[in-house]
N, CA and C atoms as a LAMMPS dump frame, in Angstrom:
ITEM: TIMESTEP
0
ITEM: NUMBER OF ATOMS
414
ITEM: BOX BOUNDS ff ff ff
-5.0000000000000000e+02 5.0000000000000000e+02
-5.0000000000000000e+02 5.0000000000000000e+02
-5.0000000000000000e+02 5.0000000000000000e+02
ITEM: ATOMS id mol type element x y z
1 1 1 N -446.362 362.668 175.523
2 1 2 C -445.297 361.811 175.042
3 1 3 C -443.957 362.326 175.54
4 2 1 N -443.829 363.663 175.659
5 2 2 C -442.576 364.24 176.135
6 2 3 C -442.319 363.861 177.585
7 3 1 N -443.395 363.765 178.383
8 3 2 C -443.229 363.418 179.794
9 3 3 C -442.688 362.005 179.927
10 4 1 N -443.207 361.092 179.129
11 4 2 C -442.73 359.71 179.188
12 4 3 C -441.267 359.65 178.782
13 5 1 N -440.887 360.411 177.763
14 5 2 C -439.492 360.456 177.335
15 5 3 C -438.597 360.97 178.457
16 6 1 N -439.044 362.02 179.14
17 6 2 C -438.253 362.583 180.24
18 6 3 C -438.122 361.578 181.377
19 7 1 N -439.24 360.93 181.728
20 7 2 C -439.221 359.954 182.826
21 7 3 C -438.299 358.793 182.468
22 8 1 N -438.4 358.318 181.235
23 8 2 C -437.546 357.211 180.795
24 8 3 C -436.09 357.632 180.804
25 9 1 N -435.8 358.834 180.354
26 9 2 C -434.413 359.314 180.341
27 9 3 C -433.86 359.41 181.753
28 10 1 N -434.675 359.924 182.665
29 10 2 C -434.242 360.029 184.06
30 10 3 C -433.99 358.647 184.64
31 11 1 N -434.887 357.706 184.334
32 11 2 C -434.746 356.349 184.858
33 11 3 C -433.463 355.706 184.349
34 12 1 N -433.204 355.811 183.038
35 12 2 C -431.984 355.217 182.504
36 12 3 C -430.751 355.92 183.061
37 13 1 N -430.853 357.204 183.285
38 13 2 C -429.741 357.935 183.888
39 13 3 C -429.461 357.446 185.29
40 14 1 N -430.531 357.226 186.066
41 14 2 C -430.362 356.745 187.441
42 14 3 C -429.795 355.33 187.447
43 15 1 N -430.298 354.495 186.569
44 15 2 C -429.823 353.11 186.509
45 15 3 C -428.354 353.079 186.123
46 16 1 N -427.97 353.872 185.119
47 16 2 C -426.558 353.871 184.718
48 16 3 C -425.683 354.455 185.815
49 17 1 N -426.214 355.417 186.544
50 17 2 C -425.464 355.995 187.66
51 17 3 C -425.239 354.953 188.754
52 18 1 N -426.284 354.193 189.052
53 18 2 C -426.182 353.151 190.075
54 18 3 C -425.178 352.088 189.648
55 19 1 N -425.288 351.665 188.382
56 19 2 C -424.358 350.634 187.896
57 19 3 C -422.927 351.177 187.875
58 20 1 N -422.773 352.437 187.497
59 20 2 C -421.441 353.042 187.474
60 20 3 C -420.854 353.123 188.872
61 21 1 N -421.676 353.492 189.848
62 21 2 C -421.213 353.576 191.233
63 21 3 C -420.816 352.19 191.742
64 22 1 N -421.61 351.175 191.419
65 22 2 C -421.275 349.815 191.839
66 22 3 C -419.967 349.366 191.2
67 23 1 N -419.798 349.651 189.922
68 23 2 C -418.572 349.295 189.218
69 23 3 C -417.386 350.048 189.811
70 24 1 N -417.608 351.318 190.14
71 24 2 C -416.54 352.121 190.754
72 24 3 C -416.109 351.513 192.085
73 25 1 N -417.091 351.093 192.889
74 25 2 C -416.775 350.468 194.177
75 25 3 C -415.95 349.193 193.98
76 26 1 N -416.396 348.395 193.034
77 26 2 C -415.718 347.122 192.787
78 26 3 C -414.295 347.374 192.311
79 27 1 N -414.113 348.297 191.366
80 27 2 C -412.773 348.595 190.859
81 27 3 C -411.897 349.222 191.937
82 28 1 N -412.493 350.074 192.769
83 28 2 C -411.741 350.714 193.838
84 28 3 C -411.218 349.659 194.811
85 29 1 N -412.054 348.694 195.129
86 29 2 C -411.632 347.628 196.034
87 29 3 C -410.54 346.774 195.408
88 30 1 N -410.629 346.555 194.106
89 30 2 C -409.625 345.721 193.436
90 30 3 C -408.289 346.443 193.296
91 31 1 N -408.325 347.759 193.066
92 31 2 C -407.104 348.513 192.838
93 31 3 C -406.363 348.865 194.129
94 32 1 N -407.058 348.905 195.243
95 32 2 C -406.384 349.194 196.51
96 32 3 C -405.61 347.963 196.961
97 33 1 N -404.469 348.22 197.585
98 33 2 C -403.72 347.071 198.091
99 33 3 C -404.528 346.399 199.212
100 34 1 N -404.571 345.133 199.184
101 34 2 C -405.369 344.434 200.199
102 34 3 C -404.752 344.595 201.58
103 35 1 N -405.587 344.957 202.533
104 35 2 C -405.123 345.092 203.915
105 35 3 C -404.931 343.711 204.519
106 36 1 N -405.918 342.912 204.259
107 36 2 C -405.808 341.515 204.683
108 36 3 C -406.258 340.685 203.5
109 37 1 N -405.816 339.501 203.479
110 37 2 C -406.214 338.623 202.379
111 37 3 C -407.689 338.291 202.514
112 38 1 N -408.425 338.636 201.466
113 38 2 C -409.834 338.283 201.445
114 38 3 C -409.992 336.914 200.801
115 39 1 N -410.901 336.204 201.353
116 39 2 C -411.172 334.908 200.75
117 39 3 C -412.156 335.104 199.603
118 40 1 N -412.257 334.122 198.79
119 40 2 C -413.197 334.183 197.665
120 40 3 C -414.621 334.321 198.187
121 41 1 N -414.916 333.65 199.294
122 41 2 C -416.267 333.72 199.862
123 41 3 C -416.603 335.152 200.285
124 42 1 N -415.628 335.843 200.898
125 42 2 C -415.867 337.219 201.335
126 42 3 C -416.083 338.133 200.126
127 43 1 N -415.289 337.95 199.093
128 43 2 C -415.449 338.774 197.892
129 43 3 C -416.79 338.503 197.22
130 44 1 N -417.191 337.247 197.201
131 44 2 C -418.495 336.888 196.625
132 44 3 C -419.624 337.528 197.44
133 45 1 N -419.481 337.521 198.771
134 45 2 C -420.505 338.146 199.619
135 45 3 C -420.599 339.651 199.341
136 46 1 N -419.435 340.298 199.188
137 46 2 C -419.434 341.731 198.902
138 46 3 C -420.09 342.012 197.553
139 47 1 N -419.722 341.232 196.57
140 47 2 C -420.297 341.405 195.243
141 47 3 C -421.802 341.163 195.264
142 48 1 N -422.213 340.128 195.974
143 48 2 C -423.636 339.811 196.09
144 48 3 C -424.388 340.952 196.76
145 49 1 N -423.814 341.515 197.83
146 49 2 C -424.498 342.615 198.517
147 49 3 C -424.574 343.849 197.616
148 50 1 N -423.498 344.115 196.846
149 50 2 C -423.532 345.252 195.918
150 50 3 C -424.59 345.037 194.848
151 51 1 N -424.661 343.838 194.315
152 51 2 C -425.676 343.537 193.3
153 51 3 C -427.087 343.62 193.879
154 52 1 N -427.236 343.16 195.118
155 52 2 C -428.554 343.217 195.768
156 52 3 C -428.97 344.676 195.97
157 53 1 N -428.03 345.506 196.392
158 53 2 C -428.319 346.929 196.58
159 53 3 C -428.712 347.574 195.246
160 54 1 N -427.976 347.233 194.199
161 54 2 C -428.308 347.761 192.869
162 54 3 C -429.687 347.296 192.435
163 55 1 N -430 346.042 192.675
164 55 2 C -431.307 345.491 192.321
165 55 3 C -432.413 346.224 193.073
166 56 1 N -432.191 346.475 194.362
167 56 2 C -433.197 347.189 195.152
168 56 3 C -433.411 348.598 194.623
169 57 1 N -432.331 349.277 194.289
170 57 2 C -432.45 350.637 193.761
171 57 3 C -433.157 350.645 192.407
172 58 1 N -432.851 349.666 191.579
173 58 2 C -433.512 349.57 190.273
174 58 3 C -435.004 349.313 190.463
175 59 1 N -435.355 348.469 191.423
176 59 2 C -436.774 348.194 191.692
177 59 3 C -437.478 349.468 192.163
178 60 1 N -436.812 350.265 192.997
179 60 2 C -437.401 351.515 193.457
180 60 3 C -437.624 352.466 192.283
181 61 1 N -436.632 352.547 191.406
182 61 2 C -436.747 353.421 190.235
183 61 3 C -437.893 352.944 189.342
184 62 1 N -438.004 351.634 189.148
185 62 2 C -439.081 351.095 188.314
186 62 3 C -440.444 351.422 188.904
187 63 1 N -440.582 351.286 190.229
188 63 2 C -441.877 351.591 190.845
189 63 3 C -442.188 353.083 190.729
190 64 1 N -441.169 353.924 190.863
191 64 2 C -441.373 355.36 190.704
192 64 3 C -441.808 355.684 189.271
193 65 1 N -441.177 355.039 188.307
194 65 2 C -441.549 355.249 186.905
195 65 3 C -442.985 354.791 186.683
196 66 1 N -443.353 353.671 187.275
197 66 2 C -444.717 353.155 187.134
198 66 3 C -445.721 354.143 187.724
199 67 1 N -445.412 354.698 188.899
200 67 2 C -446.306 355.67 189.521
201 67 3 C -446.448 356.908 188.636
202 68 1 N -445.328 357.356 188.112
203 68 2 C -445.372 358.552 187.269
204 68 3 C -446.109 358.272 185.963
205 69 1 N -445.955 357.075 185.436
206 69 2 C -446.693 356.72 184.214
207 69 3 C -448.189 356.722 184.481
208 70 1 N -448.59 356.213 185.639
209 70 2 C -449.996 356.225 186.023
210 70 3 C -450.493 357.657 186.117
211 71 1 N -449.687 358.512 186.712
212 71 2 C -450.056 359.92 186.828
213 71 3 C -450.175 360.559 185.448
214 72 1 N -449.263 360.22 184.551
215 72 2 C -449.313 360.757 183.185
216 72 3 C -450.607 360.325 182.5
217 73 1 N -450.984 359.061 182.666
218 73 2 C -452.226 358.572 182.057
219 73 3 C -453.435 359.317 182.622
220 74 1 N -453.434 359.539 183.922
221 74 2 C -454.537 360.271 184.545
222 74 3 C -454.593 361.694 184.007
223 75 1 N -453.439 362.32 183.881
224 75 2 C -453.403 363.682 183.351
225 75 3 C -453.882 363.722 181.895
226 76 1 N -453.536 362.689 181.127
227 76 2 C -454.011 362.628 179.743
228 76 3 C -455.536 362.546 179.707
229 77 1 N -456.109 361.691 180.574
230 77 2 C -457.57 361.557 180.612
231 77 3 C -458.213 362.876 181.034
232 78 1 N -457.608 363.551 182.029
233 78 2 C -458.139 364.842 182.467
234 78 3 C -458.083 365.862 181.334
235 79 1 N -456.988 365.844 180.576
236 79 2 C -456.854 366.772 179.451
237 79 3 C -457.908 366.484 178.388
238 80 1 N -458.176 365.201 178.123
239 80 2 C -459.202 364.839 177.151
240 80 3 C -460.585 365.308 177.623
241 81 1 N -460.862 365.127 178.914
242 81 2 C -462.135 365.585 179.471
243 81 3 C -462.25 367.094 179.339
244 82 1 N -461.165 367.78 179.652
245 82 2 C -461.164 369.233 179.53
246 82 3 C -461.429 369.66 178.081
247 83 1 N -460.779 368.981 177.149
248 83 2 C -460.975 369.304 175.734
249 83 3 C -462.432 369.097 175.331
250 84 1 N -463.044 368.034 175.83
251 84 2 C -464.451 367.779 175.508
252 84 3 C -465.347 368.855 176.112
253 85 1 N -465.022 369.299 177.325
254 85 2 C -465.816 370.347 177.955
255 85 3 C -465.66 371.673 177.215
256 86 1 N -464.471 371.942 176.72
257 86 2 C -464.226 373.179 175.992
258 86 3 C -465.034 373.202 174.698
259 87 1 N -465.229 372.043 174.092
260 87 2 C -465.947 371.96 172.822
261 87 3 C -467.457 372.16 172.979
262 88 1 N -467.966 372.113 174.214
263 88 2 C -469.402 372.275 174.426
264 88 3 C -469.851 373.677 174.017
265 89 1 N -471.025 373.758 173.471
266 89 2 C -471.608 375.04 173.068
267 89 3 C -472.365 375.631 174.261
268 90 1 N -472.811 376.874 174.104
269 90 2 C -473.516 377.589 175.173
270 90 3 C -474.69 376.83 175.758
271 91 1 N -475.654 376.37 174.944
272 91 2 C -476.808 375.642 175.495
273 91 3 C -476.399 374.335 176.182
274 92 1 N -475.392 373.678 175.629
275 92 2 C -474.927 372.427 176.25
276 92 3 C -474.305 372.704 177.61
277 93 1 N -473.548 373.796 177.703
278 93 2 C -472.935 374.167 178.977
279 93 3 C -474.024 374.467 179.996
280 94 1 N -475.055 375.186 179.593
281 94 2 C -476.153 375.518 180.498
282 94 3 C -476.877 374.25 180.953
283 95 1 N -477.06 373.298 180.05
284 95 2 C -477.722 372.04 180.404
285 95 3 C -476.904 371.273 181.436
286 96 1 N -475.596 371.211 181.23
287 96 2 C -474.728 370.524 182.189
288 96 3 C -474.773 371.239 183.536
289 97 1 N -474.737 372.569 183.523
290 97 2 C -474.778 373.341 184.76
291 97 3 C -476.087 373.109 185.505
292 98 1 N -477.229 373.068 184.773
293 98 2 C -478.521 372.817 185.411
294 98 3 C -478.56 371.427 186.03
295 99 1 N -478.02 370.463 185.32
296 99 2 C -477.977 369.105 185.841
297 99 3 C -477.173 369.052 187.143
298 100 1 N -476.018 369.706 187.15
299 100 2 C -475.194 369.727 188.354
300 100 3 C -475.897 370.458 189.499
301 101 1 N -476.561 371.58 189.198
302 101 2 C -477.287 372.313 190.244
303 101 3 C -478.394 371.442 190.831
304 102 1 N -479.121 370.716 189.964
305 102 2 C -480.19 369.838 190.443
306 102 3 C -479.658 368.749 191.358
307 103 1 N -478.54 368.136 190.964
308 103 2 C -477.944 367.083 191.794
309 103 3 C -477.489 367.645 193.137
310 104 1 N -476.873 368.812 193.111
311 104 2 C -476.409 369.432 194.354
312 104 3 C -477.58 369.792 195.266
313 105 1 N -478.685 370.259 194.68
314 105 2 C -479.864 370.616 195.47
315 105 3 C -480.457 369.371 196.127
316 106 1 N -480.574 368.278 195.344
317 106 2 C -481.096 367.019 195.894
318 106 3 C -480.23 366.543 197.053
319 107 1 N -478.921 366.574 196.84
320 107 2 C -477.99 366.107 197.873
321 107 3 C -478.07 366.997 199.108
322 108 1 N -478.254 368.287 198.896
323 108 2 C -478.364 369.22 200.021
324 108 3 C -479.586 368.928 200.867
325 109 1 N -480.73 368.668 200.235
326 109 2 C -481.943 368.382 201.007
327 109 3 C -481.826 367.034 201.717
328 110 1 N -481.237 366.049 201.06
329 110 2 C -481.02 364.75 201.72
330 110 3 C -480.13 364.934 202.941
331 111 1 N -479.072 365.687 202.776
332 111 2 C -478.135 365.918 203.862
333 111 3 C -478.828 366.631 205.019
334 112 1 N -479.705 367.586 204.711
335 112 2 C -480.438 368.317 205.746
336 112 3 C -481.288 367.368 206.575
337 113 1 N -482.068 366.503 205.914
338 113 2 C -482.959 365.61 206.646
339 113 3 C -482.177 364.555 207.426
340 114 1 N -481.084 364.112 206.878
341 114 2 C -480.236 363.174 207.636
342 114 3 C -479.718 363.841 208.896
343 115 1 N -479.315 365.092 208.79
344 115 2 C -478.831 365.841 209.952
345 115 3 C -479.909 366.011 210.992
346 116 1 N -481.138 366.298 210.555
347 116 2 C -482.261 366.463 211.487
348 116 3 C -482.495 365.163 212.248
349 117 1 N -482.502 364.047 211.538
350 117 2 C -482.74 362.746 212.179
351 117 3 C -481.643 362.423 213.18
352 118 1 N -480.385 362.618 212.796
353 118 2 C -479.267 362.333 213.709
354 118 3 C -479.342 363.233 214.93
355 119 1 N -479.628 364.526 214.745
356 119 2 C -479.729 365.441 215.892
357 119 3 C -480.879 365.05 216.813
358 120 1 N -482.016 364.617 216.236
359 120 2 C -483.139 364.194 217.061
360 120 3 C -482.779 362.953 217.88
361 121 1 N -482.042 362.02 217.258
362 121 2 C -481.633 360.806 217.98
363 121 3 C -480.751 361.173 219.17
364 122 1 N -479.793 362.084 218.961
365 122 2 C -478.927 362.485 220.073
366 122 3 C -479.714 363.24 221.146
367 123 1 N -480.697 364.024 220.727
368 123 2 C -481.551 364.711 221.693
369 123 3 C -482.296 363.701 222.553
370 124 1 N -482.887 362.687 221.887
371 124 2 C -483.65 361.66 222.609
372 124 3 C -482.734 360.881 223.549
373 125 1 N -481.551 360.515 223.088
374 125 2 C -480.606 359.794 223.946
375 125 3 C -480.178 360.653 225.136
376 126 1 N -479.974 361.938 224.915
377 126 2 C -479.623 362.842 226.008
378 126 3 C -480.737 362.957 227.015
379 127 1 N -481.963 363.035 226.528
380 127 2 C -483.131 363.119 227.405
381 127 3 C -483.243 361.851 228.245
382 128 1 N -483.105 360.699 227.606
383 128 2 C -483.174 359.416 228.336
384 128 3 C -482.053 359.331 229.359
385 129 1 N -480.853 359.736 228.976
386 129 2 C -479.721 359.671 229.891
387 129 3 C -479.94 360.58 231.098
388 130 1 N -480.475 361.769 230.886
389 130 2 C -480.696 362.679 232.018
390 130 3 C -481.772 362.141 232.949
391 131 1 N -482.847 361.517 232.408
392 131 2 C -483.896 360.917 233.244
393 131 3 C -483.308 359.773 234.066
394 132 1 N -482.505 358.933 233.423
395 132 2 C -481.892 357.789 234.122
396 132 3 C -480.959 358.288 235.234
397 133 1 N -480.173 359.298 234.96
398 133 2 C -479.243 359.822 235.962
399 133 3 C -480.022 360.435 237.118
400 134 1 N -481.108 361.17 236.841
401 134 2 C -481.942 361.76 237.913
402 134 3 C -482.559 360.67 238.78
403 135 1 N -483.026 359.579 238.144
404 135 2 C -483.618 358.491 238.919
405 135 3 C -482.583 357.788 239.782
406 136 1 N -481.362 357.628 239.251
407 136 2 C -480.303 356.967 240.015
408 136 3 C -479.791 357.849 241.159
409 137 1 N -479.848 359.148 241.001
410 137 2 C -479.331 360.058 242.022
411 137 3 C -480.274 360.188 243.194
412 138 1 N -481.587 359.861 243.029
413 138 2 C -482.574 360.002 244.125
414 138 3 C -482.502 358.891 245.074
């Protein structure tokens, strides 16, 4: 819960910073003596671009918050799994370990035979290729 609070606080801080910077830009432009007369259309375009930039930055912050929230949820699930594993008793731990060893052994033997078959196929293809090349060279 503390992580979500921190992420939310950072997000609101960034958003207020962005809005403050945009407001500062707008006020700075208004307070400076105009070099040339700006038309209303030009001022509207500037304001629109500033608002668009702020909107883009806010969208980036929101997506970052969403990613971090997803990460927080994953970490919570991992912590719950860890807590459940910690609660296991000695015989239960041994049973889980035996199950994992059995699965790893099965996978190891499958992997071995797959490797043998693939190596034999490449051997056969190499043999065929060498015979074909010898016949073509004569």
